[in-house]
C-alpha positions in Angstrom: 0.0 0.0 0.0 1.4 3.4 -1.0 1.5 6.0 1.8 1.0 9.6 0.8 2.7 12.0 3.2 1.0 15.3 4.3 3.5 17.3 2.3 2.8 15.4 -0.9 -0.9 15.7 -0.3 -0.6 19.5 0.2 1.4 19.7 -3.1 -1.2 17.6 -4.9 -4.0 20.0 -3.8 -2.0 23.0 -5.0 -1.5 21.4 -8.4 -5.2 20.7 -8.6 -5.9 24.3 -7.7 -3.5 25.5 -10.3 -5.0 23.3 -13.0 -8.6 24.3 -12.1 -7.8 28.0 -12.1 -6.0 27.8 -15.4 -9.3 26.7 -17.1 -10.9 30.0 -16.3 -8.2 32.4 -17.4 -7.1 33.1 -20.9 -4.2 35.4 -20.2 -1.7 33.0 -18.5 1.0 35.7 -18.4 -0.7 37.6 -15.6 -1.8 34.8 -13.4 0.4 34.6 -10.3 -0.9 34.3 -6.8 0.3 33.8 -3.2 -1.2 30.5 -1.9 0.3 30.4 1.5 2.9 31.9 3.9 4.6 30.4 6.9 5.7 33.0 9.5 5.7 32.1 13.1 5.7 34.8 15.9 8.6 33.2 17.7 10.9 33.2 14.6 10.7 36.5 12.7 13.8 37.3 10.7 14.3 38.8 7.2 14.9 35.2 5.9 11.9 33.7 7.7 9.6 36.3 6.1 10.4 34.8 2.7 8.9 31.3 3.3 6.1 31.6 0.8 4.2 29.3 -1.6 3.4 30.9 -5.0 1.3 29.6 -7.9 2.4 30.7 -11.3 -0.2 29.9 -14.0 1.9 31.3 -16.8 5.4 30.9 -18.2 8.6 31.3 -16.1 8.8 34.8 -14.6 10.7 37.0 -12.2 9.3 38.9 -9.2 10.5 41.0 -6.3 9.1 40.1 -2.9 8.2 42.8 -0.4 7.3 41.6 3.1 6.3 43.7 6.2 5.1 43.1 9.7 2.7 45.7 11.3 1.5 46.1 14.8 -2.1 46.8 15.9 -1.5 50.6 15.3 -0.5 49.8 11.7 3.1 50.8 12.4 5.5 48.8 10.3 8.1 47.1 12.5 10.1 45.3 9.7 10.2 45.7 6.0 12.1 43.2 3.9 12.9 43.4 0.1 14.2 40.4 -1.8 16.4 40.2 -4.8 14.9 38.8 -8.1 13.1 35.5 -7.5 12.5 33.2 -10.4 9.0 31.6 -10.6 8.6 28.4 -12.5 5.3 27.6 -14.1 3.2 25.8 -11.5 3.7 25.6 -7.7 6.7 27.4 -6.3 7.6 26.7 -2.7 10.1 29.5 -1.9 12.9 28.4 0.4 14.2 31.2 2.6 17.7 29.9 2.1 17.5 30.4 -1.7 16.3 34.1 -1.4 18.8 36.9 -1.5 17.7 39.7 0.9 18.3 43.1 -0.8 17.3 45.2 2.2 15.8 44.8 5.7 14.7 47.8 7.7 13.6 47.7 11.3 11.5 50.4 12.9 13.3 52.5 15.5 10.4 52.1 17.9 10.6 50.0 21.1 8.8 47.2 19.4 11.1 47.4 16.3 14.1 47.2 18.6 12.6 44.3 20.5 12.0 42.4 17.2 15.5 43.1 16.0 17.1 41.9 19.2 14.9 39.0 20.1 14.0 37.8 16.6 10.4 37.3 17.8 7.3 39.4 18.0 6.2 41.0 21.3 2.9 39.8 22.6 -0.2 41.1 20.7 -1.9 40.9 17.4 0.1 41.7 14.3 -0.4 41.8 10.5 2.0 40.2 8.0 1.8 41.3 4.4 3.6 40.1 1.3 3.6 41.9 -2.1 4.8 40.4 -5.4 6.1 43.0 -7.9 6.6 41.8 -11.5 10.1 42.1 -12.9 9.9 39.9 -16.0 7.2 37.8 -17.7 4.2 39.1 -15.7 1.8 41.9 -16.2 0.4 41.9 -12.6 1.7 40.7 -9.2 -0.2 39.8 -6.1 -0.5 40.7 -2.4 -1.4 38.7 0.6 -2.0 39.6 4.3 -2.7 37.6 7.4 -3.1 38.2 11.1 -0.5 36.8 13.5 -1.6 36.1 17.1 1.5 36.4 19.3 -0.3 36.4 22.6 1.3 33.2 23.7 4.7 34.9 23.7 3.9 36.7 26.9 3.7 35.2 30.4 1.0 37.1 32.4 0.2 35.9 35.9 -1.0 37.0 39.4 1.4 36.9 42.4 -0.3 38.1 45.6 -2.6 37.6 47.3 -2.5 33.9 46.4 -5.6 32.1 45.2 -8.1 31.7 48.1 -5.7 33.5 50.4 -6.8 35.7 53.4 -5.6 39.3 53.7 -5.4 41.2 57.0 -5.9 44.7 55.7 -8.9 46.3 53.8 -6.4 47.9 51.4 -4.1 45.1 50.3 -1.4 45.6 47.6 -2.4 43.4 44.6 0.7 42.1 42.8 1.0 40.7 39.3 3.8 40.2 36.7 4.4 39.8 33.0 7.4 38.8 31.0 7.8 41.9 28.8 8.6 45.5 29.5 5.7 48.1 29.5 7.6 50.1 26.9 6.9 47.7 24.0 3.1 48.1 24.2 1.5 49.3 21.0 -0.6 52.4 20.9 -4.1 51.4 22.2 -2.7 48.6 24.3 -2.7 48.6 28.1 -3.1 46.5 31.2 -6.2 46.6 33.4 -6.9 45.2 36.9 -10.4 44.3 37.9 -11.7 43.4 41.4 -15.3 42.1 42.0 -17.2 40.9 44.9 -18.2 37.2 44.7 -21.9 37.1 45.5 -22.6 33.4 45.8 -20.9 30.9 48.0 -20.1 28.6 45.1 -19.3 31.4 42.5 -15.8 31.0 41.1 -13.5 34.0 40.7 -13.5 33.4 36.9 -17.3 33.6 36.8 -17.4 36.6 39.1 -15.0 38.6 37.0 -17.1 38.0 33.9 -20.6 38.5 35.4 -20.3 40.8 38.4 -19.9 44.6 38.3 -16.4 45.7 39.3 -15.9 47.3 42.7 -12.5 48.5 41.5 -11.1 48.8 38.0 -7.9 50.6 36.9 -6.6 50.9 33.3 -3.2 51.8 31.9 -1.2 50.0 34.6 2.5 50.8 34.6 3.5 49.0 37.8 3.2 45.4 39.1 2.0 46.5 42.5 -1.5 48.1 42.8 -2.7 49.2 46.2 -6.5 48.7 46.7 -7.5 52.4 47.0 -9.1 54.0 50.0 -11.8 55.7 47.9 -13.0 52.4 46.3 -15.8 50.4 47.8 -14.6 49.2 51.2 -13.7 45.5 51.5 -15.8 43.8 54.2 -14.4 41.2 56.6 -15.3 37.6 55.8 -16.4 38.4 52.2 -14.9 36.8 49.1 -13.4 38.9 46.3 -12.2 37.9 42.8 -9.5 39.7 40.8 -7.8 39.5 37.4 -5.3 41.4 35.2 -6.2 41.8 31.6 -4.4 43.0 28.5 -6.5 45.3 26.3 -6.0 46.2 22.6 -8.4 48.5 20.9 -11.1 47.8 23.5 -10.7 44.0 23.3 -9.2 41.6 25.9 -6.4 39.8 24.1 -4.8 38.2 27.1 -5.5 37.7 30.8 -4.3 36.1 33.9 -6.2 33.4 35.8 -8.9 34.8 38.1 -8.0 34.4 41.8 -10.0 35.0 44.9 -9.2 36.4 48.4 -11.0 37.1 51.6 -10.6 39.9 54.1 -9.8 38.5 57.6 -12.7 38.5 60.0 -12.0 38.7 63.7 -13.6 36.0 65.7 -16.1 37.3 68.2 -15.1 36.7 71.8 -17.6 34.4 73.5 -19.8 36.1 76.0 -19.0 34.0 79.0 -16.4 36.0 80.9 -17.7 37.8 84.0 -15.5 40.5 85.5 -15.5 41.2 89.2 -16.6 44.6 90.3 -14.4 46.5 92.8 -15.2 48.9 95.6 -12.4 51.2 94.3 -11.0 51.6 90.8 -7.4 50.8 89.9 -5.4 50.9 86.7 -7.2 48.1 85.1 -10.2 48.3 82.8 -12.8 46.0 81.1 -12.9 45.8 77.2 -16.5 45.8 76.0 -17.6 43.5 73.2 -21.0 43.4 71.6 -22.2 46.3 73.7 -22.6 44.2 76.8 -20.8 44.1 80.2 -20.7 40.8 82.1 -20.1 41.5 85.7 -20.3 39.9 89.2 -19.7 41.0 92.7 -19.2 38.9 95.8 -21.4 39.3 98.8 -22.9 37.1 101.5 -26.4 37.3 100.2 -28.3 37.4 96.9 -29.5 40.9 95.8 -32.9 40.9 94.2 -32.5 44.5 92.9 -29.4 46.4 91.8 -29.0 49.9 90.5 -26.5 50.9 87.7 -25.4 54.1 86.1 -22.8 55.0 83.5 -20.4 57.9 84.0 -18.0 59.5 81.5 -14.4 60.3 82.4 -15.5 63.6 83.9 -17.7 61.7 86.3 -20.9 63.0 84.6 -23.9 60.6 84.7 -24.9 59.8 81.1 -28.3 58.4 81.9 -30.6 58.1 84.9 -30.2 55.0 87.0 -31.6 51.8 85.6 -33.4 49.5 88.0 -33.8 45.8 87.9 -30.9 45.0 85.5 -31.5 41.7 83.8 -29.6 39.0 85.7 -27.9 36.0 84.3 -30.8 33.7 84.9 -32.8 35.6 82.3 -30.0 35.2 79.7 -29.5 31.5 79.9 -26.7 31.5 82.4 -26.4 30.2 85.9 -26.5 32.2 89.1 -24.6 30.8 92.1 -25.4 31.5 95.7 -23.1 34.1 97.1 -22.3 35.3 93.5 -24.5 37.8 91.7 -23.9 37.6 87.9 -25.5 40.2 85.6 -25.5 41.2 82.0 -25.7 45.0 81.4 -26.8 46.1 77.9 -25.1 49.3 76.7 -26.8 49.4 73.3 -29.2 52.1 74.4 -26.4 54.5 75.4 -24.8 54.7 71.9 -21.4 55.4 73.5 -18.6 56.8 71.5 -15.1 55.3 71.6 -13.4 55.9 74.9 -13.3 55.1 78.7 -16.3 55.0 81.0 -17.2 54.0 84.5 -20.0 51.6 85.6 -21.3 52.1 89.1 -23.5 49.4 90.6 -25.4 49.6 93.9 -26.6 46.4 95.6 -29.6 45.9 97.8 -27.8 47.5 100.8 -26.8 50.5 98.7 -23.1 49.5 98.6 -21.3 50.8 95.6 -19.2 48.7 93.3 -17.3 50.1 90.2 -15.8 49.1 86.9 -13.8 51.1 84.4 -14.4 49.9 80.8 -13.4 50.8 77.3 -15.7 51.0 74.2 -14.2 50.8 70.7 
């Protein structure tokens, strides 16, 4: 059994195309066309730009090949002109090694210098065009253009916070990186960072970045560290957030990082089971109030049925009239031991500002007990 290789099959198809086209053209001397080019973004040199397949439907002829690479702003980065190239009748697979390069001119732009040094295209979308100019035996030439997607040339990735990490500040510094300098961006190209709130428990960061409105977005990034701004929507403890860095060209996303998520640290609430002991005289210590409640006890030989409380500021001014019959612990699901009076005092009605205050408690015998406390 005879095996036909892919290369032979490709040539057969070109021959069939040539034969079919010839049936519909009377002037064979003007029928030359570019069938295919092979330029790869990771290997762009004057020679590699001459790897072309040309169909000549007429007699032998000579042409000059002009090849150019253009960025998304239509700026030419490299222009190459060949010496005379002989085209035989039929399919001509031009070998770069057989072509003499008459001239090769690189742009003096940052992208042109990058291409000249690296021999590869920077990341982005480019256009490669080839023009055949008749020199002998042809009346007309041909031209051919194709887009080259060089996005894979660039490494674009997030650094910090790591995926599903927890940050301890509401204004974290979001870090990312990419493999190319900012200076080789084309006109109309820039990097963008997007932060969204993830609304559902099972919503992925990728889905959130696509579907949810941004709570922070910044274009034209020129640094790899982006502090979450103080004037953006405040991050809330315990909530999940998704973020991503995107590369934009003419309003279209042409490259992007993975989407990661992070959570702002949420302080664990202190369990409400610590009762502080009131004292007859204040000292240097103080009680730290959580959840607007004071849990206190005082030691006496009998159980008081009624206690009186009042709150004083640091100037010893009473902030509210005395409150009778403070709810004791038995009404709050806690135990009350004989000889120990345990109470829960609710401060929510006072609406106290941050600072130090004094709680004064009088038992059934009108004995005074005190507690200095601090409200955040």
